[in-house]
C-alpha positions in Angstrom: 47.2 -97.4 -221.1 44.7 -99.9 -220.1 47.1 -101.4 -217.7 47.8 -98.2 -215.9 44.0 -97.4 -215.7 43.4 -100.8 -214.1 46.2 -100.4 -211.7 44.8 -97.0 -210.7 41.4 -98.5 -210.1 42.8 -101.2 -207.9 44.6 -98.6 -205.8 41.4 -96.6 -205.3 39.6 -99.7 -204.0 42.4 -100.5 -201.7 42.3 -97.0 -200.2 38.5 -97.2 -199.9 38.8 -100.5 -198.2 41.4 -99.2 -195.7 39.3 -96.1 -195.0 36.2 -98.3 -194.3 38.3 -100.6 -192.0 39.7 -97.5 -190.2 36.2 -96.1 -189.7 35.0 -99.5 -188.5 37.8 -99.9 -186.0 37.3 -96.3 -184.8 33.6 -97.0 -184.3 34.3 -100.3 -182.4 36.9 -98.5 -180.2 34.4 -95.7 -179.4 31.7 -98.2 -178.6 34.0 -100.2 -176.3 35.2 -97.1 -174.4 31.6 -95.8 -174.1 30.3 -99.1 -172.8 33.1 -99.5 -170.3 32.6 -96.0 -168.9 28.9 -96.6 -168.6 29.5 -99.9 -166.7 32.0 -98.2 -164.4 29.6 -95.4 -163.7 26.9 -97.9 -162.8 29.0 -99.8 -160.3 30.4 -96.8 -158.4 29.1 -96.7 -154.8 29.1 -93.7 -152.5 29.0 -93.3 -148.7 28.7 -90.4 -146.1 31.9 -89.5 -144.2 31.5 -89.7 -140.5 33.3 -90.3 -137.2 33.6 -93.5 -135.1 35.9 -96.0 -133.4 38.5 -97.8 -135.5 38.9 -101.4 -134.5 42.5 -102.6 -135.1 44.0 -105.9 -134.1 47.5 -107.2 -134.1 49.4 -110.3 -133.2 52.8 -110.7 -131.6 54.7 -111.4 -128.5 54.6 -109.2 -125.4 54.2 -108.9 -121.6 50.7 -108.7 -120.0 50.6 -105.8 -117.5 47.7 -105.7 -115.0 45.5 -102.5 -115.1 45.3 -102.5 -111.3 47.2 -104.3 -108.5 45.7 -104.8 -105.0 47.7 -106.0 -102.0 45.9 -108.0 -99.3 46.8 -110.1 -96.3 45.4 -112.2 -93.5 44.5 -110.8 -90.1 46.4 -113.6 -88.5 49.8 -114.9 -89.4 50.4 -118.4 -90.6 51.1 -120.7 -93.5 48.9 -120.7 -96.6 47.4 -124.2 -97.0 45.3 -123.7 -100.2 44.9 -121.0 -102.9 41.3 -120.9 -104.2 41.8 -118.8 -107.3 44.1 -118.8 -110.3 46.1 -116.1 -112.1 43.7 -113.9 -114.1 40.5 -115.2 -112.5 37.6 -112.8 -112.0 36.8 -112.5 -108.3 33.9 -110.9 -106.4 33.9 -108.8 -103.2 33.9 -111.1 -100.1 35.1 -114.2 -102.1 37.7 -116.3 -100.4 41.1 -116.3 -102.2 43.2 -118.5 -100.0 43.1 -120.5 -96.7 45.6 -120.6 -93.9 46.7 -123.7 -92.1 44.3 -123.3 -89.1 44.8 -126.3 -86.8 46.1 -123.9 -84.0 43.1 -121.6 -84.6 40.7 -124.5 -84.5 42.2 -125.7 -81.2 41.8 -122.2 -79.7 38.2 -122.0 -81.0 37.4 -125.3 -79.4 38.9 -124.2 -76.1 36.9 -121.0 -76.2 33.8 -122.9 -77.0 34.4 -125.2 -74.1 35.0 -122.2 -71.8 31.7 -120.7 -73.0 29.9 -124.0 -72.4 31.3 -124.1 -68.8 30.1 -120.6 -68.2 26.6 -121.6 -69.3 26.5 -124.7 -67.2 24.0 -124.7 -64.3 26.7 -124.7 -61.7 28.5 -121.7 -63.2 25.2 -119.8 -63.6 24.3 -120.5 -60.0 27.7 -119.3 -58.8 27.4 -116.1 -60.8 23.9 -115.4 -59.5 25.2 -115.9 -56.0 28.1 -113.6 -56.6 25.6 -110.9 -57.8 23.4 -111.4 -54.7 26.5 -111.1 -52.4 27.6 -107.9 -54.2 24.1 -106.4 -53.9 24.0 -107.3 -50.2 27.4 -105.8 -49.6 26.4 -102.6 -51.4 23.2 -102.4 -49.3 25.2 -102.9 -46.1 27.8 -100.3 -47.0 25.0 -97.8 -47.9 23.3 -98.4 -44.6 26.5 -97.9 -42.7 27.2 -94.7 -44.6 23.7 -93.4 -43.9 24.2 -94.0 -40.2 27.5 -92.1 -40.2 26.5 -89.1 -42.2 22.7 -89.1 -42.0 20.1 -89.6 -44.6 20.0 -86.0 -45.7 23.8 -86.0 -46.4 23.6 -89.3 -48.2 20.7 -88.2 -50.4 22.4 -84.9 -51.2 25.7 -86.6 -52.2 23.8 -89.0 -54.5 22.0 -86.1 -56.1 25.4 -84.3 -56.7 26.8 -87.4 -58.3 23.8 -87.9 -60.5 23.9 -84.2 -61.6 27.6 -84.5 -62.4 26.9 -87.5 -64.6 24.1 -85.7 -66.4 26.4 -82.7 -67.0 29.2 -84.9 -68.4 26.8 -86.5 -70.8 25.4 -83.1 -72.0 28.9 -81.7 -72.6 29.8 -84.8 -74.6 26.7 -84.3 -76.8 27.6 -80.6 -77.2 31.1 -81.5 -78.4 29.6 -83.8 -81.1 26.8 -81.3 -82.2 26.9 -77.6 -81.2 23.1 -77.3 -81.5 21.2 -74.8 -79.4 19.3 -77.7 -77.9 22.5 -79.3 -76.6 23.7 -75.9 -75.3 20.4 -75.6 -73.4 20.8 -79.0 -71.9 24.4 -78.1 -70.7 23.0 -74.9 -69.1 20.2 -76.9 -67.4 22.6 -79.5 -66.2 25.0 -76.9 -64.7 22.1 -75.3 -62.9 20.9 -78.6 -61.5 24.5 -79.4 -60.3 24.8 -76.0 -58.6 21.5 -76.6 -56.9 22.5 -80.1 -55.8 25.8 -78.7 -54.4 23.9 -76.1 -52.4 21.6 -78.8 -51.0 24.7 -80.8 -50.0 26.2 -77.7 -48.3 23.0 -77.2 -46.3 22.9 -80.9 -45.4 26.5 -80.8 -44.2 25.7 -77.9 -42.0 22.8 -79.9 -40.4 25.1 -82.9 -40.1 27.8 -80.9 -38.3 25.5 -78.9 -36.0 22.7 -81.3 -35.3 23.1 -84.9 -36.5 26.5 -85.5 -35.0 25.4 -84.0 -31.6 22.4 -86.2 -31.5 24.0 -89.4 -32.8 27.6 -89.5 -31.7 27.5 -87.8 -28.2 28.5 -90.5 -25.7 28.6 -90.3 -21.9 32.0 -90.7 -20.2 31.8 -92.5 -16.9 34.3 -93.0 -14.1 35.2 -96.3 -12.6 32.1 -96.2 -10.5 29.9 -95.9 -13.6 29.0 -92.3 -12.8 28.7 -90.0 -15.8 31.2 -87.2 -15.5 30.8 -85.6 -18.9 29.6 -86.2 -22.5 32.0 -86.3 -25.5 31.3 -86.0 -29.2 33.0 -88.9 -31.0 32.0 -88.5 -34.6 33.4 -90.8 -37.3 36.5 -89.6 -39.1 36.8 -89.1 -42.8 38.9 -92.2 -43.1 36.1 -94.3 -41.5 33.4 -92.7 -43.6 35.4 -93.2 -46.9 36.0 -96.8 -46.0 32.3 -97.4 -45.6 31.1 -95.3 -48.5 31.9 -91.8 -49.9 31.9 -88.5 -48.2 34.2 -85.8 -49.4 32.9 -83.3 -46.9 34.3 -85.0 -43.8 37.9 -84.5 -42.7 
């Protein structure tokens, strides 16, 4: 009997010990889980969702393609002697990119420079000034000859017509560029001035035909004994007048 009672007591203590161990293990497990959860909650970080550029990079083999391609050339033909930039270099507007072999151009430049220097020499300048004086003298002589042939009134009237025609041409050119009322007014005024100048020329021609030629180009016709038998009008022809100057009214 005593043996059975002792054995039963031993079993009870074993069961109590197992129960205590299980409770201790459960408590330790609960403490470990609680501690880990708390630690994880403390280390969690948050951020606000937004938009932005995503920067990506990659490495590998490929072909580089230019974003823009620009063609250019030289104004003069020739052989390229030097390239001043390399592939992929950044260049600025107006920067020289290459040079041509320019010995021929340099020779032409030196020839032109020599020609310019000769034009600026004292002898060349004196010759040019003399040519200008000769031209001015020829023009004055031709104008005097024309004035004698058609009279001063006709000459002045013709010059006024030519001047009015030039003014009208200029006014019409300005009107083609800008159709402003001011330009239209200038064209109207120039047309009126030209019409008036042409009327003055018609009146001057009438005086030339009826008076000036009678007074200037009437010559006595004499016989072999130097006796005047009549007077003839020998006015200059249109060909003679046009050779000396300009007169569209004579035929």
